[in-house]
N, C-alpha and C positions, 0 to 999 in steps of 0.2 A: 526251435531249431533254426539255423539259419548258416548257409555255407557261404565261408569269410573266405575261401581262397580256392580257386580249382585250376590243375595241370593236365593237359592234355596231349596224348601221343598216337601214333599210328602208324603201323608197318604193313607192308605188303610183301610177298615172298613168293616168287613161283617156283615151281620145282623143285621144293623142299623136298629133303633127302630123309624127315623123320618123319616117324608114322604118327598121326593124330592123336593115338592113345598113350604114345610114349611120350609127346611133348606135352600132352594133359598132364600126365603123372609126374612129369618134370617141371611143369608151372604150379602144379599143388605143392610140391615139395619146397619149391624158391620161395612161395608166400609166406609157409609157414615158417621158414628158415626164418622169415623177415619180420616175423610178430606177426601176422596178420591173419584173422580167423576167414574161412574161405564157404560162401555159401554160393553154392549153385541154382541160378533162375532161372535159367533155361536148357535145356536141351536138344534140340531139334538135328534128327536125321532124314534127309531123302533117300531113300531107296539107293543107296551105293553109289550115290552122286556128289552130295554133300553133308557136311556135320556147322552144326551152329549152337556155339555154347555162349551164355551169358552169365559171369561170375563176378561176385561181390567179395570185394575184401573188405577188411574192418578192422580198426586198432583203434583202442580207446587208450590217448596220451594219458587223461586225469579223468576228473569228475566235470570236464569243461567242453575239452577239445577230443574229437575222435576223427580220423582218417575214414575216406570210403572210397575205394578204387572201385570203379566198375569196369571190368574187362570182357568185350565180347570178341570171340574167336571164330572165324569163319574160314571153314575149309573144304575145297572143291576138291576132292578124291582123285578126279580124272588128271589134274594138270598140279597136284599136290601143292596146291596155292595155297597161303596164309593171307588172310587177313586179320590184323589186330587191332583193335580200337581200345585206347585206355583214356580213362576220363577220371583224376583224381580229386578228392573234394576235401577240403578242411571243415568239420563241420562244428560249431561252436551250439552249446546250451543244447546239445543232441538229446539230451533227456527233457526238456521245455518246463525246466524248474524256474527260468528266468521270464518267464511269463505270463505268471501268475496275476499280477495287478500292476497298475502304472508305477507305485515307488518301486516295484522289484524290478522293474524295467529299467528304471531309471539308474538304480545299483547297477545292474547289469553293464549300462552304457558306461559309467566310472570306471568297473572295474575292467572293461574293456581298456578303454583311453588308458588307464594306469598300467596294463600290460601288455599294452601293444609292441614293445619291442618284443616280447616271448611269444606273443602272436605270430609277429613276422619269420620270426624265427622256425615255427612250427612251418610256418607256410613253406619256408626254404625246404625243411626237412621234407615235406609232401613232394616239393618238384624233385629232390634227390631222390624220394622213392620211386617216384613214378619213372626218371630217367634210368636208374638201376634196371627194373624191371622192363623196358624199353631194350636198353642196353643188353640184357642177358636173354632176351626173347631174339633180336638180333644176331648174338653170338650163338643161341642152339639152333637157329636156321641157316646158320652158314652166311650170314652178310655182314657188311663191315658195320663198326660199331667204336663208338667213343669211346 
């Protein structure tokens, strides 16, 4: 398993008008609509003060390439402040099939050399997905977006 490309974004919004539960439901729907599987890694609440959720979105593009987008959403209930951190990763050989022995590892490097254009295209697609999620979050939070 190897991280081939990464793209990050961060959003902060004070005094947001959308409640956390509605935002979470909307975000879940957005992710699934983009073809991602959603896995909640952490859900922490501090007695009426704040909520923090860590989510992992994943999408297999083929048997060799997978996108994983880690999303951390913090919400301060009193100030209605959202902080959203998005970290998208393009992972190659996500099933570790190409690390069996030196010969297979060599074939992997040849494969990556030959398919470099395709991997670059996937990298651009990851950036587009992270940017899309970022802009949609800004829109639902009432912020200016691209």
